[in-house]
C-alpha positions in Angstrom: 148.2 41.6 136.3 147.1 44.8 137.6 144.2 45.8 139.9 142.5 47.6 137.1 142.5 44.4 134.9 141.3 42.3 137.9 138.4 44.7 138.5 137.5 44.6 134.8 137.6 40.7 134.8 135.5 40.7 138.0 132.9 43.0 136.6 132.7 40.9 133.4 132.5 37.7 135.4 129.7 39.0 137.8 127.6 40.5 135.0 127.9 37.6 132.6 127.6 34.8 135.1 124.0 35.7 135.7 122.9 37.7 132.6 122.2 35.2 129.9 125.1 36.1 127.7 127.8 33.5 128.7 130.4 34.3 131.3 133.0 31.8 129.9 132.8 33.3 126.5 133.1 36.9 127.7 135.9 36.1 130.1 137.8 34.4 127.3 137.2 37.3 125.0 138.1 39.8 127.8 141.4 37.9 128.5 142.4 38.2 124.9 141.5 41.9 124.8 143.5 42.6 127.9 146.3 40.4 126.6 146.4 38.4 129.8 147.8 34.9 129.3 145.6 32.0 130.5 148.2 30.7 133.0 148.4 34.2 134.6 144.7 34.5 135.2 143.6 30.9 136.0 143.7 31.3 139.8 142.0 34.7 139.6 139.2 33.3 137.5 138.6 30.6 140.0 138.4 33.1 142.8 136.1 35.3 140.8 133.6 32.5 140.9 133.5 32.8 144.7 132.5 36.4 144.3 129.6 35.4 142.1 128.6 32.6 144.5 128.3 35.1 147.3 126.0 37.2 145.1 123.5 34.3 144.9 123.8 33.6 148.6 122.9 37.2 149.5 120.0 37.6 147.0 118.4 34.3 147.9 119.5 34.1 151.5 116.0 33.4 152.8 115.3 30.5 150.3 118.8 29.1 150.9 118.2 29.1 154.7 114.9 27.1 154.3 116.5 24.8 151.7 119.3 23.8 154.1 116.9 23.5 157.0 114.4 21.2 155.2 117.2 19.3 153.5 118.7 18.5 156.9 115.2 17.5 158.3 114.6 15.3 155.3 118.0 13.6 155.9 117.1 13.2 159.6 113.8 11.6 158.7 115.6 9.1 156.4 118.1 8.2 159.1 115.5 7.8 161.8 113.4 5.5 159.7 110.5 7.9 159.0 111.0 7.6 155.2 111.6 9.9 152.3 109.1 12.6 153.4 109.0 15.3 150.8 106.1 17.1 152.4 106.7 20.8 151.5 108.0 23.0 148.7 111.5 23.6 150.1 112.1 19.8 150.6 111.1 19.1 147.1 113.1 22.0 145.7 116.2 20.7 147.5 115.7 17.3 146.0 115.2 18.7 142.5 118.4 20.7 142.8 120.3 17.6 143.7 118.7 15.8 140.8 119.7 18.6 138.4 123.2 18.7 139.7 123.9 15.0 138.8 123.9 15.3 135.0 125.7 18.7 135.2 128.5 17.1 137.4 128.8 14.1 135.1 129.1 16.2 132.0 131.6 18.5 133.7 133.8 15.6 134.8 133.8 13.5 131.5 133.4 16.3 128.9 135.5 19.1 130.5 138.7 18.5 128.3 136.6 18.6 125.1 134.8 21.9 126.0 138.0 23.4 127.5 139.6 23.1 124.0 136.9 25.5 122.6 138.2 28.4 124.8 140.9 29.3 122.3 138.5 29.3 119.3 136.8 32.6 118.7 134.7 31.0 115.9 133.2 28.4 118.3 132.5 31.2 120.9 130.8 33.2 118.2 128.6 30.4 117.1 127.7 29.4 120.7 126.6 33.0 121.4 124.2 32.9 118.4 122.9 29.6 119.7 122.4 31.2 123.1 120.5 34.1 121.6 118.3 31.8 119.6 117.4 29.7 122.7 116.4 32.8 124.6 114.2 34.1 121.8 112.5 30.8 121.3 111.8 30.3 125.0 110.5 33.8 125.5 108.3 33.7 122.5 106.7 30.3 122.8 106.7 29.9 126.7 103.4 29.3 128.3 104.5 27.4 131.5 102.5 27.3 134.7 104.3 24.6 136.7 105.1 25.4 140.2 107.3 23.5 142.7 104.5 21.0 143.5 104.3 20.1 139.8 108.1 19.4 139.3 109.2 15.9 138.5 112.7 14.5 138.8 113.0 14.3 135.0 112.2 18.0 134.7 115.2 18.7 137.0 117.4 16.3 135.0 116.5 18.0 131.8 117.4 21.4 133.2 120.6 19.9 134.6 121.6 18.8 131.1 121.1 22.2 129.8 123.3 23.5 132.6 126.0 21.0 131.6 125.9 22.3 128.0 126.9 25.7 129.4 130.4 24.3 129.8 130.8 25.4 126.2 132.2 29.0 126.0 129.5 31.2 124.5 126.6 29.2 126.0 125.1 31.0 128.9 124.6 29.0 132.1 121.8 31.2 133.4 120.3 31.5 129.9 120.4 27.8 129.1 119.0 26.7 132.5 116.2 29.2 132.4 115.4 28.2 128.8 115.5 24.5 129.9 113.1 25.3 132.7 110.7 27.2 130.5 110.7 24.4 128.0 109.6 22.0 130.8 106.7 24.3 131.5 108.0 26.0 134.7 106.4 29.4 135.4 108.9 32.2 135.0 109.3 32.9 138.7 110.2 29.2 139.4 112.4 29.1 136.3 114.4 32.0 137.5 114.8 30.9 141.1 115.6 27.3 140.2 118.2 28.5 137.7 120.0 30.7 140.3 119.7 28.2 143.2 121.0 25.2 141.2 124.0 27.3 140.3 125.2 27.2 143.9 126.5 23.5 144.0 127.8 23.8 140.5 129.9 27.0 141.2 131.0 25.7 144.6 131.9 22.3 143.2 133.8 23.7 140.3 135.6 26.2 142.5 136.7 23.4 144.9 137.9 21.1 142.1 139.8 23.9 140.2 141.4 25.5 143.3 143.9 22.7 143.7 144.9 22.8 140.0 145.0 26.7 140.2 147.3 26.6 143.1 149.6 24.2 141.4 149.8 26.4 138.3 151.1 29.2 140.6 149.9 32.7 141.6 152.2 34.5 139.3 152.1 38.2 140.0 148.8 38.0 141.8 148.7 39.8 145.2 146.0 39.8 148.0 144.9 43.3 146.8 144.5 42.2 143.3 142.5 39.1 144.2 140.4 41.1 146.7 139.5 43.8 144.0 138.5 41.2 141.5 136.3 39.2 144.0 134.6 42.3 145.3 133.9 43.5 141.7 132.5 40.1 140.8 130.3 40.1 143.9 128.8 43.6 143.4 128.3 43.1 139.6 126.7 39.7 140.3 124.1 41.2 142.7 123.3 43.8 140.1 123.0 41.1 137.3 120.8 38.9 139.3 118.3 41.7 140.1 118.4 43.0 136.5 117.6 39.6 135.1 114.7 39.0 137.5 113.3 42.4 136.4 113.7 41.5 132.7 112.0 38.1 133.1 109.1 39.7 135.1 108.6 42.1 132.3 108.8 39.4 129.6 111.9 41.0 128.1 114.3 38.1 128.3 114.5 38.0 124.5 116.2 41.5 124.6 119.4 39.6 125.3 119.1 37.6 122.1 119.8 40.8 120.0 123.0 41.3 122.0 124.3 37.8 121.7 123.3 37.6 118.1 125.2 40.8 117.3 128.3 39.9 119.3 128.3 36.4 118.0 128.2 37.6 114.4 130.9 40.2 115.0 133.2 37.5 116.5 132.5 35.0 113.7 133.3 37.6 111.0 136.5 38.7 112.8 137.7 35.2 113.3 137.2 34.4 109.6 138.9 37.5 108.2 141.8 37.4 110.8 
Protein backbone atom coordinates (compact mmCIF):
# COMPACT_ATOMS: atom_id res chain seq x y z
CA UNK A 1 0.00 0.00 0.00
CA UNK A 2 1.32 3.44 -0.96
CA UNK A 3 0.25 6.94 0.09
CA UNK A 4 -1.02 7.63 -3.44
CA UNK A 5 -3.25 4.55 -3.36
CA UNK A 6 -4.51 5.49 0.12
CA UNK A 7 -5.37 9.01 -1.08
CA UNK A 8 -7.20 7.65 -4.12
CA UNK A 9 -9.19 5.25 -1.93
CA UNK A 10 -9.91 8.10 0.51
CA UNK A 11 -11.19 10.39 -2.23
CA UNK A 12 -13.36 7.63 -3.67
CA UNK A 13 -14.73 6.81 -0.20
CA UNK A 14 -15.48 10.45 0.66
CA UNK A 15 -17.15 11.28 -2.64
CA UNK A 16 -19.19 8.11 -3.00
CA UNK A 17 -20.24 7.83 0.67
CA UNK A 18 -22.47 10.86 0.23
CA UNK A 19 -23.03 11.23 -3.51
CA UNK A 20 -25.77 8.74 -4.47
CA UNK A 21 -23.53 6.41 -6.46
CA UNK A 22 -22.59 3.71 -3.87
CA UNK A 23 -19.37 3.91 -1.87
CA UNK A 24 -19.13 0.14 -1.34
CA UNK A 25 -19.42 -0.57 -5.06
CA UNK A 26 -16.88 2.09 -6.02
CA UNK A 27 -14.43 1.05 -3.30
CA UNK A 28 -14.64 -2.57 -4.41
CA UNK A 29 -14.04 -1.59 -8.04
CA UNK A 30 -11.20 0.81 -7.10
CA UNK A 31 -9.49 -1.90 -5.06
CA UNK A 32 -9.66 -4.19 -8.07
CA UNK A 33 -8.27 -1.52 -10.40
CA UNK A 34 -5.43 -0.67 -7.99
CA UNK A 35 -4.81 -4.40 -7.49
CA UNK A 36 -5.00 -4.05 -3.71
CA UNK A 37 -5.92 -7.34 -1.97
CA UNK A 38 -8.89 -7.15 0.42
CA UNK A 39 -6.81 -8.28 3.40
CA UNK A 40 -4.33 -5.44 2.76
CA UNK A 41 -6.96 -2.70 2.67
CA UNK A 42 -9.54 -3.81 5.25
CA UNK A 43 -8.19 -1.74 8.16
CA UNK A 44 -7.68 1.29 5.91
CA UNK A 45 -11.27 1.04 4.67
CA UNK A 46 -12.55 1.02 8.24
CA UNK A 47 -10.48 4.11 9.07
CA UNK A 48 -11.66 5.92 5.94
CA UNK A 49 -15.19 5.73 7.34
CA UNK A 50 -13.99 7.84 10.26
CA UNK A 51 -12.94 10.51 7.79
CA UNK A 52 -16.39 10.59 6.21
CA UNK A 53 -18.01 10.60 9.66
CA UNK A 54 -16.11 13.77 10.57
CA UNK A 55 -17.40 15.32 7.31
CA UNK A 56 -21.01 14.98 8.50
CA UNK A 57 -20.10 16.24 11.98
CA UNK A 58 -18.56 19.39 10.50
CA UNK A 59 -21.28 20.20 7.95
CA UNK A 60 -24.15 19.53 10.36
CA UNK A 61 -22.42 20.60 13.58
CA UNK A 62 -25.24 22.95 14.67
CA UNK A 63 -27.95 20.34 14.13
CA UNK A 64 -25.88 17.67 15.89
CA UNK A 65 -25.34 19.95 18.90
CA UNK A 66 -29.08 20.48 19.34
CA UNK A 67 -29.85 16.81 18.68
CA UNK A 68 -27.50 15.76 21.49
CA UNK A 69 -28.77 18.50 23.80
CA UNK A 70 -32.45 17.70 23.29
CA UNK A 71 -31.79 13.96 23.34
CA UNK A 72 -30.16 14.27 26.76
CA UNK A 73 -32.96 16.50 28.05
CA UNK A 74 -35.51 13.95 26.83
CA UNK A 75 -33.64 11.21 28.68
CA UNK A 76 -33.55 13.34 31.85
CA UNK A 77 -37.31 13.91 31.58
CA UNK A 78 -37.83 10.16 31.38
CA UNK A 79 -35.56 9.40 34.33
CA UNK A 80 -37.14 12.09 36.50
CA UNK A 81 -40.67 10.89 35.82
CA UNK A 82 -41.77 13.77 33.60
CA UNK A 83 -42.62 11.38 30.79
CA UNK A 84 -41.70 11.04 27.14
CA UNK A 85 -41.90 14.72 26.22
CA UNK A 86 -41.20 15.11 22.51
CA UNK A 87 -42.04 18.81 22.46
CA UNK A 88 -39.75 20.22 19.75
CA UNK A 89 -38.34 19.36 16.34
CA UNK A 90 -34.89 18.30 17.53
CA UNK A 91 -36.27 15.91 20.13
CA UNK A 92 -38.51 14.35 17.54
CA UNK A 93 -35.69 14.16 15.01
CA UNK A 94 -33.47 12.41 17.58
CA UNK A 95 -36.21 9.82 18.24
CA UNK A 96 -36.74 9.29 14.50
CA UNK A 97 -33.01 8.73 13.94
CA UNK A 98 -33.01 6.06 16.65
CA UNK A 99 -36.10 4.44 15.10
CA UNK A 100 -34.46 4.42 11.66
CA UNK A 101 -31.24 2.94 13.02
CA UNK A 102 -32.95 -0.14 14.49
CA UNK A 103 -33.88 -1.90 11.21
CA UNK A 104 -30.57 -0.86 9.68
CA UNK A 105 -28.65 -2.36 12.59
CA UNK A 106 -30.64 -5.59 12.53
CA UNK A 107 -30.12 -6.00 8.79
CA UNK A 108 -26.41 -5.30 9.19
CA UNK A 109 -26.04 -7.92 11.93
CA UNK A 110 -28.10 -10.73 10.41
CA UNK A 111 -27.54 -10.17 6.69
CA UNK A 112 -23.92 -8.98 6.67
CA UNK A 113 -22.42 -12.31 5.53
CA UNK A 114 -24.87 -12.57 2.64
CA UNK A 115 -24.22 -9.06 1.37
CA UNK A 116 -20.45 -9.33 1.95
CA UNK A 117 -20.31 -12.21 -0.52
CA UNK A 118 -21.49 -9.82 -3.26
CA UNK A 119 -18.31 -7.70 -3.08
CA UNK A 120 -16.40 -10.08 -5.34
CA UNK A 121 -19.12 -10.15 -8.00
CA UNK A 122 -18.81 -7.39 -10.59
CA UNK A 123 -22.10 -8.51 -12.14
CA UNK A 124 -24.04 -7.94 -8.91
CA UNK A 125 -22.36 -4.55 -8.40
CA UNK A 126 -23.34 -3.53 -11.94
CA UNK A 127 -26.97 -4.59 -11.47
CA UNK A 128 -27.13 -2.81 -8.10
CA UNK A 129 -25.82 0.42 -9.66
CA UNK A 130 -28.59 0.31 -12.26
CA UNK A 131 -31.13 -0.21 -9.47
CA UNK A 132 -29.68 2.80 -7.64
CA UNK A 133 -30.03 4.96 -10.75
CA UNK A 134 -33.62 3.83 -11.29
CA UNK A 135 -34.57 4.67 -7.70
CA UNK A 136 -33.05 8.14 -8.00
CA UNK A 137 -34.85 8.86 -11.27
CA UNK A 138 -38.19 7.60 -9.99
CA UNK A 139 -38.02 9.54 -6.73
CA UNK A 140 -36.97 12.79 -8.41
CA UNK A 141 -39.59 12.60 -11.13
CA UNK A 142 -42.57 11.63 -8.98
CA UNK A 143 -41.74 13.31 -5.68
CA UNK A 144 -44.28 15.76 -4.32
CA UNK A 145 -43.55 15.51 -0.60
CA UNK A 146 -44.26 18.29 1.87
CA UNK A 147 -43.73 16.54 5.23
CA UNK A 148 -41.65 18.38 7.80
CA UNK A 149 -40.27 17.10 11.10
CA UNK A 150 -43.62 17.68 12.86
CA UNK A 151 -45.34 15.37 10.36
CA UNK A 152 -42.90 12.45 10.72
CA UNK A 153 -44.18 9.17 12.14
CA UNK A 154 -42.14 6.31 13.59
CA UNK A 155 -43.05 4.06 10.66
CA UNK A 156 -41.70 6.69 8.23
CA UNK A 157 -38.34 6.47 9.99
CA UNK A 158 -38.41 2.65 10.01
CA UNK A 159 -39.17 2.65 6.28
CA UNK A 160 -36.15 4.87 5.57
CA UNK A 161 -34.05 2.73 7.90
CA UNK A 162 -34.90 -0.37 5.86
CA UNK A 163 -33.76 1.44 2.71
CA UNK A 164 -30.52 2.27 4.51
CA UNK A 165 -30.08 -1.40 5.42
CA UNK A 166 -30.42 -2.41 1.78
CA UNK A 167 -27.39 -0.24 1.03
CA UNK A 168 -25.21 -2.97 2.53
CA UNK A 169 -25.35 -4.33 -1.01
CA UNK A 170 -22.32 -3.09 -2.99
CA UNK A 171 -23.69 -0.89 -5.74
CA UNK A 172 -26.69 0.36 -3.74
CA UNK A 173 -26.01 3.89 -2.53
CA UNK A 174 -26.63 4.57 1.17
CA UNK A 175 -27.29 8.28 0.69
CA UNK A 176 -29.26 7.63 -2.48
CA UNK A 177 -31.43 4.90 -1.00
CA UNK A 178 -32.19 6.82 2.21
CA UNK A 179 -33.06 10.02 0.35
CA UNK A 180 -35.26 8.02 -2.02
CA UNK A 181 -36.90 6.26 0.93
CA UNK A 182 -37.56 9.61 2.62
CA UNK A 183 -38.96 11.13 -0.57
CA UNK A 184 -41.24 8.12 -1.06
CA UNK A 185 -42.60 8.71 2.45
CA UNK A 186 -43.46 12.28 1.44
CA UNK A 187 -40.65 14.18 3.18
CA UNK A 188 -39.81 17.56 1.74
CA UNK A 189 -36.42 17.65 0.07
CA UNK A 190 -34.66 19.61 2.80
CA UNK A 191 -35.76 17.15 5.48
CA UNK A 192 -35.03 14.12 3.28
CA UNK A 193 -31.46 15.32 2.75
CA UNK A 194 -30.80 16.31 6.36
CA UNK A 195 -32.35 13.11 7.73
CA UNK A 196 -30.27 10.99 5.34
CA UNK A 197 -26.99 12.54 6.47
CA UNK A 198 -27.82 12.68 10.18
CA UNK A 199 -29.00 9.06 10.30
CA UNK A 200 -25.69 8.03 8.73
CA UNK A 201 -23.83 9.05 11.92
CA UNK A 202 -24.86 6.13 14.19
CA UNK A 203 -24.57 3.70 11.28
CA UNK A 204 -21.05 4.77 10.27
CA UNK A 205 -19.94 5.00 13.91
CA UNK A 206 -21.46 1.62 14.81
CA UNK A 207 -20.02 -0.13 11.76
CA UNK A 208 -16.59 1.37 12.44
CA UNK A 209 -16.58 0.23 16.07
CA UNK A 210 -17.74 -3.29 15.15
CA UNK A 211 -15.24 -3.68 12.33
CA UNK A 212 -12.22 -2.12 14.08
CA UNK A 213 -11.62 -5.20 16.25
CA UNK A 214 -11.86 -7.52 13.24
CA UNK A 215 -9.63 -5.19 11.22
CA UNK A 216 -6.95 -5.12 13.92
CA UNK A 217 -7.03 -8.91 14.14
CA UNK A 218 -6.48 -9.16 10.38
CA UNK A 219 -3.30 -7.11 10.78
CA UNK A 220 -2.09 -3.74 9.49
CA UNK A 221 0.10 -5.24 6.79
CA UNK A 222 2.32 -2.52 5.34
CA UNK A 223 0.11 0.35 6.52
CA UNK A 224 1.92 3.18 8.28
CA UNK A 225 0.62 6.19 10.21
CA UNK A 226 1.38 8.43 7.21
CA UNK A 227 -0.59 6.22 4.83
CA UNK A 228 -3.56 6.04 7.21
CA UNK A 229 -3.52 9.81 7.84
CA UNK A 230 -3.37 10.59 4.11
CA UNK A 231 -6.34 8.36 3.39
CA UNK A 232 -8.44 9.68 6.28
CA UNK A 233 -7.78 13.35 5.41
CA UNK A 234 -8.61 12.67 1.75
CA UNK A 235 -11.88 10.98 2.81
CA UNK A 236 -12.77 13.91 5.09
CA UNK A 237 -12.14 16.65 2.52
CA UNK A 238 -13.86 14.84 -0.33
CA UNK A 239 -16.73 13.98 2.04
CA UNK A 240 -17.37 17.66 2.85
CA UNK A 241 -17.28 18.46 -0.87
CA UNK A 242 -19.69 15.61 -1.65
CA UNK A 243 -22.23 16.63 1.02
CA UNK A 244 -22.34 20.24 -0.13
CA UNK A 245 -22.53 19.14 -3.78
CA UNK A 246 -25.44 16.78 -3.16
CA UNK A 247 -27.35 19.43 -1.17
CA UNK A 248 -26.93 21.79 -4.11
CA UNK A 249 -28.14 19.20 -6.64
CA UNK A 250 -31.21 18.38 -4.55
CA UNK A 251 -32.12 22.05 -4.08
CA UNK A 252 -31.94 22.52 -7.85
CA UNK A 253 -34.00 19.33 -8.45
CA UNK A 254 -31.16 17.65 -10.31
CA UNK A 255 -30.83 14.51 -8.22
CA UNK A 256 -31.73 12.41 -11.26
CA UNK A 257 -28.48 13.52 -12.96
CA UNK A 258 -26.75 10.82 -10.93
CA UNK A 259 -29.06 8.25 -12.53
CA UNK A 260 -27.30 8.63 -15.88
CA UNK A 261 -23.91 8.03 -14.26
CA UNK A 262 -24.97 4.93 -12.30
CA UNK A 263 -26.85 3.50 -15.31
CA UNK A 264 -23.83 3.97 -17.58
CA UNK A 265 -21.33 2.62 -15.05
CA UNK A 266 -23.59 -0.29 -14.17
CA UNK A 267 -24.07 -1.22 -17.83
CA UNK A 268 -20.31 -1.09 -18.50
CA UNK A 269 -19.58 -3.28 -15.48
CA UNK A 270 -22.23 -5.82 -16.48
CA UNK A 271 -20.90 -6.06 -20.04
CA UNK A 272 -17.30 -6.42 -18.87
CA UNK A 273 -18.24 -9.07 -16.31
CA UNK A 274 -20.04 -11.11 -19.00
CA UNK A 275 -17.36 -10.97 -21.69
CA UNK A 276 -14.49 -11.47 -19.24
